[in-house]
Structures are given as structure tokens and as C-alpha cells.
PDB file as gemmi writes it, atoms N, CA and C in Angstrom:
CRYST1    1.000    1.000    1.000  90.00  90.00  90.00 P 1                      
ATOM      1  N   MET A   1     145.870-184.806   6.432  1.00  0.00           N  
ATOM      2  CA  MET A   1     146.634-184.395   5.281  1.00  0.00           C  
ATOM      3  C   MET A   1     146.039-184.978   4.002  1.00  0.00           C  
ATOM      4  N   ALA A   2     145.457-186.154   4.118  1.00  0.00           N  
ATOM      5  CA  ALA A   2     144.867-186.788   2.944  1.00  0.00           C  
ATOM      6  C   ALA A   2     143.653-186.012   2.455  1.00  0.00           C  
ATOM      7  N   SER A   3     142.893-185.421   3.382  1.00  0.00           N  
ATOM      8  CA  SER A   3     141.715-184.666   2.962  1.00  0.00           C  
ATOM      9  C   SER A   3     142.127-183.405   2.210  1.00  0.00           C  
ATOM     10  N   PHE A   4     143.249-182.790   2.615  1.00  0.00           N  
ATOM     11  CA  PHE A   4     143.749-181.620   1.907  1.00  0.00           C  
ATOM     12  C   PHE A   4     144.202-182.002   0.502  1.00  0.00           C  
ATOM     13  N   ALA A   5     144.827-183.159   0.373  1.00  0.00           N  
ATOM     14  CA  ALA A   5     145.255-183.643  -0.937  1.00  0.00           C  
ATOM     15  C   ALA A   5     144.047-183.959  -1.809  1.00  0.00           C  
ATOM     16  N   LYS A   6     143.007-184.518  -1.218  1.00  0.00           N  
ATOM     17  CA  LYS A   6     141.790-184.813  -1.974  1.00  0.00           C  
ATOM     18  C   LYS A   6     141.132-183.522  -2.447  1.00  0.00           C  
ATOM     19  N   PHE A   7     141.137-182.500  -1.581  1.00  0.00           N  
ATOM     20  CA  PHE A   7     140.575-181.206  -1.964  1.00  0.00           C  
ATOM     21  C   PHE A   7     141.336-180.624  -3.156  1.00  0.00           C  
ATOM     22  N   GLY A   8     142.668-180.682  -3.114  1.00  0.00           N  
ATOM     23  CA  GLY A   8     143.475-180.195  -4.229  1.00  0.00           C  
ATOM     24  C   GLY A   8     143.246-180.999  -5.492  1.00  0.00           C  
ATOM     25  N   ASN A   9     143.097-182.304  -5.347  1.00  0.00           N  
ATOM     26  CA  ASN A   9     142.837-183.146  -6.508  1.00  0.00           C  
ATOM     27  C   ASN A   9     141.463-182.835  -7.101  1.00  0.00           C  
ATOM     28  N   ASP A  10     140.470-182.611  -6.246  1.00  0.00           N  
ATOM     29  CA  ASP A  10     139.136-182.266  -6.740  1.00  0.00           C  
ATOM     30  C   ASP A  10     139.145-180.926  -7.467  1.00  0.00           C  
ATOM     31  N   LEU A  11     139.927-179.968  -6.979  1.00  0.00           N  
ATOM     32  CA  LEU A  11     140.051-178.692  -7.682  1.00  0.00           C  
ATOM     33  C   LEU A  11     140.697-178.891  -9.048  1.00  0.00           C  
ATOM     34  N   TYR A  12     141.724-179.726  -9.093  1.00  0.00           N  
ATOM     35  CA  TYR A  12     142.453-179.945 -10.337  1.00  0.00           C  
ATOM     36  C   TYR A  12     141.587-180.651 -11.373  1.00  0.00           C  
ATOM     37  N   THR A  13     140.822-181.644 -10.947  1.00  0.00           N  
ATOM     38  CA  THR A  13     140.023-182.417 -11.896  1.00  0.00           C  
ATOM     39  C   THR A  13     138.721-181.732 -12.267  1.00  0.00           C  
ATOM     40  N   GLY A  14     138.326-180.700 -11.536  1.00  0.00           N  
ATOM     41  CA  GLY A  14     137.100-179.985 -11.864  1.00  0.00           C  
ATOM     42  C   GLY A  14     135.883-180.460 -11.102  1.00  0.00           C  
ATOM     43  N   LYS A  15     136.047-181.374 -10.173  1.00  0.00           N  
ATOM     44  CA  LYS A  15     134.916-181.846  -9.377  1.00  0.00           C  
ATOM     45  C   LYS A  15     134.460-180.779  -8.387  1.00  0.00           C  
ATOM     46  N   ARG A  16     135.372-179.919  -8.021  1.00  0.00           N  
ATOM     47  CA  ARG A  16     135.075-178.863  -7.063  1.00  0.00           C  
ATOM     48  C   ARG A  16     135.672-177.569  -7.596  1.00  0.00           C  
ATOM     49  N   SER A  17     135.041-176.448  -7.276  1.00  0.00           N  
ATOM     50  CA  SER A  17     135.575-175.161  -7.710  1.00  0.00           C  
ATOM     51  C   SER A  17     135.490-174.157  -6.564  1.00  0.00           C  
ATOM     52  N   TYR A  18     136.256-173.099  -6.681  1.00  0.00           N  
ATOM     53  CA  TYR A  18     136.258-172.036  -5.685  1.00  0.00           C  
ATOM     54  C   TYR A  18     136.019-170.729  -6.410  1.00  0.00           C  
ATOM     55  N   ASP A  19     135.076-169.953  -5.928  1.00  0.00           N  
ATOM     56  CA  ASP A  19     134.654-168.730  -6.602  1.00  0.00           C  
ATOM     57  C   ASP A  19     135.556-167.559  -6.201  1.00  0.00           C  
ATOM     58  N   PHE A  20     136.667-167.388  -6.934  1.00  0.00           N  
ATOM     59  CA  PHE A  20     137.571-166.280  -6.656  1.00  0.00           C  
ATOM     60  C   PHE A  20     136.983-164.955  -7.119  1.00  0.00           C  
ATOM     61  N   VAL A  21     136.306-164.957  -8.258  1.00  0.00           N  
ATOM     62  CA  VAL A  21     135.781-163.719  -8.815  1.00  0.00           C  
ATOM     63  C   VAL A  21     134.646-163.180  -7.955  1.00  0.00           C  
ATOM     64  N   GLY A  22     133.825-164.053  -7.423  1.00  0.00           N  
ATOM     65  CA  GLY A  22     132.720-163.609  -6.586  1.00  0.00           C  
ATOM     66  C   GLY A  22     133.179-163.024  -5.265  1.00  0.00           C  
ATOM     67  N   LYS A  23     134.363-163.395  -4.823  1.00  0.00           N  
ATOM     68  CA  LYS A  23     134.897-162.902  -3.549  1.00  0.00           C  
ATOM     69  C   LYS A  23     136.051-161.942  -3.771  1.00  0.00           C  
ATOM     70  N   ARG A  24     136.042-161.261  -4.908  1.00  0.00           N  
ATOM     71  CA  ARG A  24     137.165-160.402  -5.264  1.00  0.00           C  
ATOM     72  C   ARG A  24     137.334-159.229  -4.313  1.00  0.00           C  
ATOM     73  N   LYS A  25     136.235-158.699  -3.776  1.00  0.00           N  
ATOM     74  CA  LYS A  25     136.357-157.563  -2.857  1.00  0.00           C  
ATOM     75  C   LYS A  25     137.099-157.964  -1.587  1.00  0.00           C  
ATOM     76  N   ILE A  26     136.834-159.160  -1.100  1.00  0.00           N  
ATOM     77  CA  ILE A  26     137.532-159.643   0.091  1.00  0.00           C  
ATOM     78  C   ILE A  26     139.019-159.798  -0.204  1.00  0.00           C  
ATOM     79  N   PHE A  27     139.349-160.350  -1.370  1.00  0.00           N  
ATOM     80  CA  PHE A  27     140.753-160.535  -1.729  1.00  0.00           C  
ATOM     81  C   PHE A  27     141.452-159.200  -1.972  1.00  0.00           C  
ATOM     82  N   PHE A  28     140.731-158.205  -2.509  1.00  0.00           N  
ATOM     83  CA  PHE A  28     141.311-156.878  -2.680  1.00  0.00           C  
ATOM     84  C   PHE A  28     141.632-156.247  -1.331  1.00  0.00           C  
ATOM     85  N   VAL A  29     140.729-156.403  -0.366  1.00  0.00           N  
ATOM     86  CA  VAL A  29     140.956-155.841   0.969  1.00  0.00           C  
ATOM     87  C   VAL A  29     142.148-156.522   1.633  1.00  0.00           C  
ATOM     88  N   ILE A  30     142.212-157.845   1.534  1.00  0.00           N  
ATOM     89  CA  ILE A  30     143.342-158.575   2.120  1.00  0.00           C  
ATOM     90  C   ILE A  30     144.654-158.143   1.464  1.00  0.00           C  
ATOM     91  N   SER A  31     144.657-157.982   0.155  1.00  0.00           N  
ATOM     92  CA  SER A  31     145.865-157.556  -0.552  1.00  0.00           C  
ATOM     93  C   SER A  31     146.263-156.136  -0.162  1.00  0.00           C  
ATOM     94  N   ALA A  32     145.283-155.243  -0.065  1.00  0.00           N  
ATOM     95  CA  ALA A  32     145.571-153.858   0.315  1.00  0.00           C  
ATOM     96  C   ALA A  32     146.143-153.788   1.723  1.00  0.00           C  
ATOM     97  N   LEU A  33     145.583-154.561   2.648  1.00  0.00           N  
ATOM     98  CA  LEU A  33     146.112-154.578   4.015  1.00  0.00           C  
ATOM     99  C   LEU A  33     147.546-155.094   4.051  1.00  0.00           C  
ATOM    100  N   GLY A  34     147.826-156.115   3.264  1.00  0.00           N  
ATOM    101  CA  GLY A  34     149.184-156.644   3.208  1.00  0.00           C  
ATOM    102  C   GLY A  34     150.173-155.629   2.658  1.00  0.00           C  
ATOM    103  N   ILE A  35     149.769-154.905   1.628  1.00  0.00           N  
ATOM    104  CA  ILE A  35     150.651-153.892   1.036  1.00  0.00           C  
ATOM    105  C   ILE A  35     150.887-152.748   2.017  1.00  0.00           C  
ATOM    106  N   ILE A  36     149.823-152.301   2.685  1.00  0.00           N  
ATOM    107  CA  ILE A  36     149.954-151.214   3.660  1.00  0.00           C  
ATOM    108  C   ILE A  36     150.855-151.636   4.815  1.00  0.00           C  
ATOM    109  N   LEU A  37     150.689-152.864   5.303  1.00  0.00           N  
ATOM    110  CA  LEU A  37     151.556-153.356   6.377  1.00  0.00           C  
ATOM    111  C   LEU A  37     153.008-153.435   5.927  1.00  0.00           C  
ATOM    112  N   ALA A  38     153.223-153.875   4.703  1.00  0.00           N  
ATOM    113  CA  ALA A  38     154.589-153.993   4.191  1.00  0.00           C  
ATOM    114  C   ALA A  38     155.259-152.631   4.064  1.00  0.00           C  
ATOM    115  N   ILE A  39     154.486-151.589   3.839  1.00  0.00           N  
ATOM    116  CA  ILE A  39     155.047-150.245   3.742  1.00  0.00           C  
ATOM    117  C   ILE A  39     155.258-149.636   5.125  1.00  0.00           C  
ATOM    118  N   LEU A  40     154.294-149.827   6.027  1.00  0.00           N  
ATOM    119  CA  LEU A  40     154.336-149.152   7.322  1.00  0.00           C  
ATOM    120  C   LEU A  40     155.237-149.817   8.361  1.00  0.00           C  
ATOM    121  N   LEU A  41     155.305-151.124   8.387  1.00  0.00           N  
ATOM    122  CA  LEU A  41     156.063-151.794   9.445  1.00  0.00           C  
ATOM    123  C   LEU A  41     157.545-151.412   9.489  1.00  0.00           C  
ATOM    124  N   PRO A  42     158.252-151.342   8.382  1.00  0.00           N  
ATOM    125  CA  PRO A  42     159.656-150.906   8.489  1.00  0.00           C  
ATOM    126  C   PRO A  42     159.784-149.477   9.013  1.00  0.00           C  
ATOM    127  N   LEU A  43     158.836-148.620   8.662  1.00  0.00           N  
ATOM    128  CA  LEU A  43     158.903-147.239   9.136  1.00  0.00           C  
ATOM    129  C   LEU A  43     158.593-147.147  10.621  1.00  0.00           C  
ATOM    130  N   LEU A  44     157.679-147.976  11.103  1.00  0.00           N  
ATOM    131  CA  LEU A  44     157.326-147.968  12.519  1.00  0.00           C  
ATOM    132  C   LEU A  44     158.420-148.581  13.385  1.00  0.00           C  
ATOM    133  N   ARG A  45     159.247-149.418  12.815  1.00  0.00           N  
ATOM    134  CA  ARG A  45     160.331-150.064  13.568  1.00  0.00           C  
ATOM    135  C   ARG A  45     161.575-149.190  13.630  1.00  0.00           C  
ATOM    136  N   GLY A  46     161.513-147.977  13.142  1.00  0.00           N  
ATOM    137  CA  GLY A  46     162.660-147.073  13.243  1.00  0.00           C  
ATOM    138  C   GLY A  46     163.357-146.823  11.923  1.00  0.00           C  
ATOM    139  N   GLY A  47     162.712-147.056  10.847  1.00  0.00           N  
ATOM    140  CA  GLY A  47     163.312-146.817   9.544  1.00  0.00           C  
ATOM    141  C   GLY A  47     164.098-148.019   9.053  1.00  0.00           C  
ATOM    142  N   PHE A  48     164.811-147.801   7.987  1.00  0.00           N  
ATOM    143  CA  PHE A  48     165.572-148.874   7.378  1.00  0.00           C  
ATOM    144  C   PHE A  48     166.988-148.901   7.944  1.00  0.00           C  
ATOM    145  N   ASN A  49     167.560-150.066   8.033  1.00  0.00           N  
ATOM    146  CA  ASN A  49     168.932-150.233   8.490  1.00  0.00           C  
ATOM    147  C   ASN A  49     169.836-150.177   7.259  1.00  0.00           C  
ATOM    148  N   LEU A  50     170.276-148.964   6.943  1.00  0.00           N  
ATOM    149  CA  LEU A  50     171.077-148.776   5.745  1.00  0.00           C  
ATOM    150  C   LEU A  50     172.502-149.241   5.988  1.00  0.00           C  
ATOM    151  N   GLY A  51     173.074-149.819   4.982  1.00  0.00           N  
ATOM    152  CA  GLY A  51     174.421-150.361   5.103  1.00  0.00           C  
ATOM    153  C   GLY A  51     175.496-149.293   4.990  1.00  0.00           C  
ATOM    154  N   LEU A  52     176.717-149.729   4.963  1.00  0.00           N  
ATOM    155  CA  LEU A  52     177.881-148.853   4.901  1.00  0.00           C  
ATOM    156  C   LEU A  52     177.874-148.006   3.632  1.00  0.00           C  
ATOM    157  N   GLU A  53     177.344-148.528   2.559  1.00  0.00           N  
ATOM    158  CA  GLU A  53     177.352-147.824   1.283  1.00  0.00           C  
ATOM    159  C   GLU A  53     176.567-146.521   1.342  1.00  0.00           C  
ATOM    160  N   PHE A  54     175.580-146.429   2.227  1.00  0.00           N  
ATOM    161  CA  PHE A  54     174.737-145.247   2.295  1.00  0.00           C  
ATOM    162  C   PHE A  54     175.158-144.293   3.412  1.00  0.00           C  
ATOM    163  N   ARG A  55     176.168-144.646   4.195  1.00  0.00           N  
ATOM    164  CA  ARG A  55     176.609-143.807   5.305  1.00  0.00           C  
ATOM    165  C   ARG A  55     177.871-143.009   4.974  1.00  0.00           C  
ATOM    166  N   GLY A  56     178.399-143.204   3.827  1.00  0.00           N  
ATOM    167  CA  GLY A  56     179.591-142.454   3.447  1.00  0.00           C  
ATOM    168  C   GLY A  56     180.877-143.026   4.016  1.00  0.00           C  
ATOM    169  N   GLY A  57     180.938-144.352   4.074  1.00  0.00           N  
ATOM    170  CA  GLY A  57     182.124-144.958   4.672  1.00  0.00           C  
ATOM    171  C   GLY A  57     183.033-145.584   3.669  1.00  0.00           C  
TER     172      GLY A  57                                                      
END                                                                             
């Protein structure tokens, strides 16, 4: 756990950096997959469980 804290501290102080812009295509793909899963999974599980307000009760 201490090494993770040191990594975060190094990022904060500028001793270490992470190239987000250079890996943007990977992050776009990961984001797109997450969005697609978030849309498809409720539909694959049988639709939405609508409450009483939408059933006319």
C-alpha cells in the first residue's frame, strides 16, 4: 500500500507522469465498450423493471 501512495505522491509532485494523451485511443475504446455495455446489459436481462407508475396502477 505504501508503494501505491508513493506513486500517487510522485504523480502529484511531478516526479513521475503518465501519458494520457498518447494513449487516448486505448482510453476511447475502453470508454466506448463501457458505454455499449451499459446500454446493452439491461436490454439483454429482459428489459427494465418499470415501477407501478408506468403500469397504470
